[in-house]
N, C-alpha and C positions, 0 to 999 in steps of 0.2 A: 343486592344487584348493583348498587351504586359503586361498590368497591371493585366489582368484577370488571367493569368496562375499561378503566385505565390499564389494568393488567393485560387484558386482551389486546388493547390497542398497542401496548408496549411489545407484546409478543408478536403481533402482526408486523410492527415496525422492524424488529430485529430479524424476523424471517425474511421479509422482503429485501431488507438492506443486505443481508448475507447473500441472497440469491443474485443481487446486483453485483456485489463485490466478487463473488466467486464465478461470475459470468454465466450462471444459469439463465439469468436475464441479461443478455449481452447489450452493449451500447446500441441504441437505435430501436430496440425491441418495443413494439406497441404493447401497452398494458391497459387492461380495463378492470373496472371494479368487479364486474361479473366473473372474470377469469380469476382474479386474486381471491375473491370470497370462496370460489369453488376449490381452488388449490389449498387454501388455508383452512377450509371448512369452518368459516366464521360468518357472522352476519355482516352487513355492509357498514355498520356504524364504526366498529374498531378498525376495519380496513380503510375506511375513508379518513379516519384520524391519522393512521399510519402513513397514508399517501401524502397528506398535508405536511407531516413532519419531514418526509423525504423530499418534498418539493422545496421546503425551506432550506434544506441542506444542499439542494441543487442536483440531487441524484435522479429525480424524476422531473421532467419538464412538460409543460402543456402548451398547446398552440391556441390560436383564436377559436378553433372549432372544439376545444375542450378535449382534444385527443391527447393521450398521455404516452410519453415514450421515456425509456431509460436514456439518460443524458449521453450523447455521443462523446467520443474522445477524438479530438482533431490533432493533426500534425502540430499545430500551434500549441495545443495543450501539452503534448509530449515534449516539445522543445523547451517550453517555459518551465515545466516541472524539472527536467534534467538540468537546465541552466541554474535553477534555484538550488538543486541538490549539489551541483558542482561548486557553486559559490560558497554555500554554507558548510558543506562537509570538507571541502578543500581547506578552508580557514580553520575548521575544527581540528582536522588532522594535524595541521601545522602546530596548533596550540597543544595538542596531546604530546607532541615531541619536544615541548619545552621543559619536560621533566616528569611527565606522568605516563610515559609510553608503556612501562612494564605493567602498571596497574590497569591501564586500559586494554592491554593485550589479554588479560584474564577476563575483564568485563565483556569484551567483544567475543572472546572464545566461548563464554557461556551461551551467548546468542547463537553462535555458529553451531554449537552442539545441538541446539534446538532445531536449527535449519537442517542439519544432517538427519536428525530423528524424523523430520517431517518430509523427507525427500520424496516419499511416495504419494504425497498429497499436495498438489500444486497450490491450492489456496492456503493451507496451513504453512507451507514453506514460505510463501510470499508474506504472510503475517509475521513469521519469524525473521525474515530478511528485513522487513520494515523496522522491527524492534532493534535489529543490529544497527541500522542507520540512525535510529533515535539515540542509541547508546553513544555513537560517535559525536552527535551534536550536544549530548548532555554535558560535555566538557565546558560549554559556555555558561551553564547554570543560568540560563536566560529564559524566563517564562514566555516572553514574546516570541522568541525563535521557536520554542516548543509549540506554541499555538499555531505558528505558520505551518509547521509540519503536520500538526493534528488537523488543521483545516484542509490540508491537501492529501490527507491519509487515504481517502477513498480513491482518489485518482492514482496515487502511488501504487496502491494494491492492484487496481485494475490494469494499469499500464504495465506493471511488473509481470503480471500473468501473460500479457500479450508478448512481452519479450521472450518468455520461456516457450510459448506456443510457436513463436516464429524463429526459433533457433538457438536461444540462450540455454546452454546445457547445465542443469542443476548439479550433477556430480562434479563437473569440471569447475563450476563456480564455487562449490563447497571446498574442493581441493585447493583452489587458488586462495580462498579466504584463510585456510589453514596455513598456507605459505606466508600470507600477509601477517598473520599473528606471529609466526616464527621470526619474521624480519622485525616486527615491533619489539619482540623480547630482546633482540640484539641492538635495538636502538637505531635500526637502519631505515630512516625515513624515506629515502629515495625509492628503495625497492618495495617497501610496504605501500607507499602511495601509488606507485606505478600499477600495482595490482588493482587497487581500489579504482583508480582512474580508468584503466583499460576495461575491467569487467563491468563496473557499475555506472560509469558515465559514458563510455564508448559503446561497448557491446549492448548494454541495456537500452540505450537510446536508439541505436541503429536497428536492433531487432524489433523494438516496439513500433518503429516507423513503418516496418513492413506490413503492418496490419491493414493498411489502406491500399 
């Protein structure tokens, strides 16, 4: 029994976290131990441990009255996340074009193929899209920058889904990324970056902001 508890807590953690990230539990939703134990068909102990883990990550927040809610996403959160992405990915994209644009065109294409395959599943598409952005910043080979992205991954995934729900079109985005890759192969930085900037910094931010 001693070995079973941690695995149940881990299972509860992953299930609750995925439900938060795929918006089954949307921002602001009130959660209770009773509700979660019923949905997960588990006892309170592993669920309580999972809740504590998600509170540490900041995905579940509690008030003075011990009421638990899924962390809200504010306009400030969205603007800060997109400012961060534009600063880091803009610099990364310029670095890619100092001599490794052909190599990165294939590396990014691999992620875009996954995005196209997941087009029917909003959550899976957003996971693949996030991996594509991680590929762009991998040019830095900088663990600290990777950790910044990883620390904000939950917000990136949730905000990205709001972008799609509020008007960002997956097929059009996929097609534009294929064009971006084509421009990368030719070494055309201006055209390639224009697509990244318009689709993922402009449209992405503006459509996410419509959620409020």
